[in-house]
C-alpha positions in Angstrom: 98.6 -114.0 -106.5 96.9 -111.3 -104.4 99.0 -108.7 -102.7 100.2 -110.1 -99.5 98.2 -109.0 -96.5 99.9 -106.8 -93.9 100.9 -108.8 -90.8 100.5 -108.0 -87.2 103.6 -109.8 -85.9 107.1 -108.5 -85.6 108.1 -110.4 -88.7 109.0 -108.4 -91.8 108.0 -111.4 -94.0 106.3 -114.6 -93.2 105.7 -117.6 -95.5 103.7 -120.5 -94.3 103.1 -123.9 -95.9 104.0 -122.7 -99.4 103.4 -125.3 -102.1 104.4 -125.2 -105.8 104.4 -127.8 -108.5 105.2 -127.9 -112.1 103.1 -130.6 -113.5 103.6 -133.7 -111.3 106.9 -132.4 -110.0 106.5 -130.8 -106.5 109.1 -128.0 -106.1 107.9 -126.6 -102.7 106.2 -128.8 -100.2 105.2 -126.8 -97.1 108.0 -124.2 -97.2 107.7 -122.1 -94.1 109.9 -119.2 -92.7 109.8 -115.8 -91.1 112.3 -113.0 -91.3 112.6 -110.5 -88.5 114.1 -107.0 -88.4 117.9 -107.1 -88.2 118.2 -110.7 -89.4 120.5 -111.7 -92.2 119.1 -114.7 -94.1 120.8 -117.0 -96.5 118.9 -119.5 -98.7 120.9 -122.6 -99.5 120.2 -125.9 -101.1 121.0 -128.2 -103.9 120.2 -127.4 -107.5 116.5 -127.8 -108.3 115.2 -127.8 -104.7 113.1 -124.7 -105.1 115.2 -121.8 -103.9 114.5 -119.7 -107.0 110.9 -120.6 -107.0 110.6 -119.7 -103.4 112.2 -116.3 -104.0 110.0 -115.6 -107.0 106.9 -116.2 -104.8 108.3 -114.0 -102.1 109.0 -111.2 -104.7 105.5 -111.6 -106.1 106.7 -112.7 -109.5 105.0 -116.1 -109.1 102.0 -117.4 -107.2 102.2 -120.5 -105.0 99.7 -123.3 -105.5 98.9 -123.1 -101.8 100.1 -121.5 -98.6 100.2 -118.0 -97.3 102.6 -115.2 -97.7 102.5 -112.1 -95.5 104.7 -109.1 -95.4 104.8 -106.0 -93.2 102.9 -103.1 -94.7 105.2 -100.9 -96.7 107.9 -103.5 -97.1 109.6 -103.4 -100.5 111.3 -106.5 -102.0 113.8 -106.3 -104.8 114.4 -109.3 -107.0 116.9 -109.9 -109.7 116.1 -113.1 -111.8 118.9 -115.6 -112.3 118.4 -115.4 -116.1 118.6 -111.7 -116.7 120.4 -110.6 -119.8 122.9 -107.8 -120.3 123.1 -106.1 -123.6 126.5 -106.7 -125.0 126.5 -103.5 -127.1 125.8 -101.3 -124.0 128.2 -100.1 -121.4 127.8 -101.2 -117.7 126.2 -97.9 -116.9 123.9 -98.1 -119.9 122.9 -101.7 -118.9 122.1 -100.4 -115.4 120.0 -97.5 -116.8 118.2 -100.0 -119.1 117.3 -102.1 -116.0 116.1 -98.9 -114.2 114.1 -97.6 -117.2 110.8 -97.6 -115.3 112.3 -95.6 -112.4 114.0 -93.2 -114.8 110.7 -92.6 -116.6 109.1 -91.8 -113.3 111.8 -89.3 -112.4 111.6 -87.7 -115.8 107.8 -87.5 -115.6 108.0 -85.9 -112.1 110.7 -83.4 -113.2 108.6 -82.4 -116.3 105.5 -82.1 -114.1 103.3 -80.5 -116.7 99.8 -81.9 -116.8 100.1 -83.8 -113.5 97.8 -83.2 -110.6 99.1 -82.8 -107.0 98.1 -86.3 -106.1 100.0 -87.8 -109.1 103.1 -85.7 -108.2 102.8 -86.9 -104.6 102.5 -90.5 -105.7 105.5 -90.2 -108.0 107.6 -88.6 -105.3 106.8 -91.4 -102.9 107.6 -94.1 -105.4 110.8 -92.5 -106.5 111.9 -91.9 -102.8 110.9 -95.5 -101.9 113.2 -96.8 -104.8 116.0 -94.4 -103.7 115.8 -92.9 -107.1 116.7 -89.3 -106.4 120.4 -90.1 -106.4 120.2 -92.8 -109.1 122.7 -91.2 -111.5 125.2 -90.7 -108.7 124.8 -94.3 -107.6 125.3 -95.5 -111.2 128.4 -93.4 -111.6 129.8 -94.7 -108.3 129.1 -98.3 -109.2 130.7 -98.0 -112.7 133.7 -96.3 -111.1 134.1 -99.0 -108.5 133.9 -101.6 -111.4 136.4 -99.6 -113.4 133.9 -99.6 -116.2 132.9 -96.7 -118.5 129.6 -95.1 -117.4 
């Protein structure tokens, strides 16, 4: 699926007539919605009705068979699959770090800095800031403390 085009409306995210099938089984048939600033949205429905498929499309992890998806330029969408796996032999903090490995690698690359041009440093800084990565370790420690789990 191509990167969603920026939209000119007030909507943060707009999905129109999304369709998705697996073989002969239609999962989404004309799913349409818009999310506006300040809204809190819940997605409810029976098992197998297409909620997860819809979210995968919105997150860019799957392409619809048809329909349009638009999101405001600069909007970031996070997505945690239902079937993610934790590593039993890792602590909670280590599992979080494992899931954030790409972000951690960017931070380490930025901090090392050698051999990187100014534009690459700027790009990394923007990506790390956008992911709220500058205080990642503090957030992991806070989370593990709140869960009463070893870091």
